[in-house]
C-alpha positions in Angstrom: 230.2 265.0 93.7 228.0 264.4 90.9 227.0 261.1 89.5 229.3 261.5 86.4 232.2 262.4 88.7 231.6 259.4 90.9 231.5 257.2 87.9 234.8 258.7 86.6 236.5 258.2 90.1 235.3 254.4 90.1 236.9 253.8 86.7 240.0 255.5 87.6 240.2 253.3 90.9 239.5 250.2 89.0 242.1 251.1 86.4 244.6 251.6 89.1 243.8 248.3 90.7 244.0 246.5 87.3 247.5 248.2 86.9 248.7 246.9 90.0 247.5 243.4 89.8 248.6 242.9 86.1 252.1 243.8 87.3 252.2 241.1 89.7 253.0 237.5 89.1 252.6 234.6 91.8 255.8 233.9 93.5 257.1 230.2 93.3 256.9 228.8 96.8 260.1 227.3 98.0 261.7 225.3 100.9 259.5 223.9 103.6 256.4 225.9 102.4 256.2 223.5 99.5 254.5 221.1 102.1 252.3 223.9 103.4 248.7 222.7 103.5 245.6 224.5 102.8 244.9 227.0 105.2 242.2 225.3 107.0 244.1 221.8 107.1 241.2 219.9 105.8 241.8 216.7 103.6 240.1 216.7 100.3 239.2 213.7 97.8 241.5 215.2 95.5 244.0 218.0 94.5 243.9 219.9 91.4 246.5 222.1 90.1 245.7 225.4 88.5 247.4 227.1 85.5 249.7 229.9 86.4 247.9 233.1 85.6 248.9 234.4 82.1 248.7 237.8 80.3 245.9 236.4 78.0 243.7 233.8 79.6 241.9 231.6 77.1 239.4 229.3 78.6 237.2 229.4 81.5 239.9 227.3 83.8 242.4 230.1 82.9 240.0 232.6 83.7 239.1 231.3 87.0 242.7 230.7 88.0 243.4 234.4 87.3 240.2 235.3 89.5 241.3 233.2 92.5 244.9 234.5 92.4 243.5 238.1 92.2 241.1 237.5 95.1 243.5 235.6 97.5 246.7 234.6 95.9 250.4 235.2 97.1 252.0 238.4 96.6 255.3 238.0 98.3 257.2 236.2 101.2 258.0 238.5 104.2 260.8 237.6 106.2 261.7 238.6 109.9 264.0 237.5 112.5 262.7 237.1 116.1 265.2 240.0 117.1 263.3 242.2 114.4 259.8 241.2 115.7 260.8 242.5 119.2 260.3 246.0 117.8 256.5 245.4 117.7 256.1 243.7 120.9 256.2 244.8 124.5 259.6 245.1 126.3 260.3 241.8 127.9 258.0 239.7 125.5 259.4 236.1 124.8 261.1 235.1 121.9 258.8 232.1 121.7 261.6 229.6 122.2 263.5 230.6 119.1 267.1 231.7 118.5 267.4 235.6 118.4 268.3 235.0 114.5 265.7 232.5 113.8 263.7 233.6 110.8 260.1 233.8 110.5 258.0 234.1 107.3 254.7 235.5 106.5 253.0 234.5 103.1 251.5 237.9 102.1 248.5 238.1 99.6 247.4 240.4 96.7 244.5 241.3 98.8 244.3 243.9 101.8 243.9 242.1 105.3 244.1 243.7 108.8 247.2 242.5 110.4 247.8 240.2 107.4 245.2 237.7 109.3 243.7 236.7 106.0 240.6 235.3 107.6 238.9 234.9 104.2 239.1 231.7 102.3 237.7 231.0 98.7 235.7 228.1 97.6 235.0 227.3 93.8 231.7 225.4 93.1 231.9 223.5 89.9 229.1 222.1 87.8 231.6 220.4 85.4 230.8 222.5 82.2 234.1 224.5 82.1 236.3 221.4 82.5 237.0 221.6 86.3 235.8 218.5 88.3 232.1 218.4 89.6 231.9 219.5 93.3 233.0 222.0 96.0 236.9 222.9 95.8 238.9 225.1 98.4 241.2 227.3 96.9 244.9 226.7 98.2 246.6 230.3 97.7 250.2 228.6 98.8 250.1 226.2 96.0 247.7 228.1 93.5 245.4 224.8 93.3 242.0 223.4 94.3 241.5 221.0 97.1 238.2 219.1 96.1 236.2 218.5 99.0 233.0 217.1 97.5 232.0 215.2 94.3 228.2 216.1 94.1 226.8 218.5 91.6 226.5 221.7 93.8 224.1 223.5 91.4 220.6 222.0 92.6 221.1 223.0 96.1 222.9 226.4 95.1 219.5 227.0 93.4 217.7 226.3 96.6 220.1 228.5 98.6 220.1 231.6 96.1 216.2 231.1 95.1 217.0 231.6 91.6 219.4 230.9 88.5 222.8 229.7 89.0 226.1 229.5 87.0 228.2 226.7 86.3 231.1 228.5 88.2 230.4 230.0 91.7 232.9 231.6 94.3 231.7 231.4 97.8 233.7 233.7 100.4 234.0 232.3 103.9 235.6 233.6 107.1 237.4 232.4 110.4 236.9 234.8 113.1 239.5 233.1 115.2 242.1 234.4 112.8 241.8 237.8 114.0 240.1 237.6 117.4 243.5 236.8 119.2 245.1 239.9 118.1 242.1 242.4 117.7 239.4 241.0 120.1 235.9 242.4 119.5 237.2 244.7 116.7 237.8 241.5 114.9 234.0 241.6 113.8 234.6 244.8 112.0 237.8 243.6 110.3 236.0 240.7 108.8 233.8 243.1 107.1 236.2 244.9 105.9 238.5 241.8 104.6 235.4 240.4 102.8 234.6 243.6 101.2 238.2 243.9 99.9 238.4 240.3 98.4 235.0 240.6 96.9 235.9 244.0 95.3 238.9 242.6 93.6 237.3 239.3 92.4 234.6 241.5 90.7 237.3 243.7 89.2 239.1 240.6 88.0 236.0 239.4 86.5 235.4 242.6 84.6 238.7 242.6 83.2 238.2 239.2 81.7 234.8 240.3 80.3 233.1 237.8 82.6 229.8 238.7 84.1 229.8 238.3 88.0 227.2 238.9 90.3 227.7 239.5 93.9 224.8 237.6 96.3 224.9 238.6 99.9 221.4 237.2 100.5 221.3 233.4 100.7 220.3 230.5 103.0 223.3 229.9 105.0 222.6 226.2 105.9 222.3 225.6 102.4 225.5 227.0 101.2 227.5 225.9 104.1 226.0 222.1 103.4 227.4 222.2 100.1 230.7 223.1 101.3 230.7 220.2 104.2 231.8 222.7 106.7 230.5 220.1 109.6 231.7 221.2 112.9 234.2 223.9 111.5 234.2 227.4 112.7 234.0 228.7 109.2 230.9 230.6 107.9 230.0 231.6 104.5 230.0 235.4 103.9 229.2 236.1 100.3 228.6 234.3 96.9 229.7 235.3 93.7 228.2 233.8 90.5 230.5 233.6 87.5 229.6 233.8 83.8 226.1 233.1 82.4 223.3 231.9 84.6 220.4 229.3 83.8 217.6 227.8 85.8 218.2 224.5 87.5 215.6 222.4 89.5 216.5 223.2 93.3 217.1 220.5 95.7 213.7 219.3 97.1 215.1 218.4 100.8 216.4 221.3 102.7 220.0 221.2 104.3 220.1 220.4 107.9 220.3 223.4 110.4 224.0 224.1 111.0 225.2 225.8 114.4 228.9 226.6 113.9 230.9 225.9 117.3 
């Protein structure tokens, strides 16, 4: 395949994905799921609701709302009874103590994931120029909002982590291996690479559709990024960084982040 043919194929694939995403709206979460916390269950210093994505985003907050929804937002609810689940289980498997007609719900997202385990989480780092509060925020896909975890300007340490210019808004992709190891064992390591790649690709497609310059960064100082996110003793690790919008030079933090060894 020639370079021109590959470019045409890539553009066609991008247009197909954009058409799919444009036809999707975030479902309204109802019932007990209105109380559903962030996937990691960590409390934050504040909760910030994001505007629901529209067809014509205007400001930076509307655009980042669309990007986060595209990268990890909800697509639909899947309902399955215990009786129905038995079709996928070995003969004689337990019913988890529920009545046979008990309904289980899975919240499916816009991005592909092996076994719908969704090990990838999105974080948004804000310098405050876009109108979002300064600090590190975890994206909550269930409620389409942000859980603010820190209040410090992340850009000086981010500049140290990336070794160059930084943007006011930065998205960090993190993963949790335990979400898939229980089902896939050692193969979960490969699935994490695939799931992260799918999420990263959709974020870049969304950014391009919004005429936003987005640059993926796969080489960075892990300890610095994970210190910004205040991961502490969490099993979560940073996998990729995406700078969103124009970048500029910022004086990097002078002190290195402490070495972190995830449990």
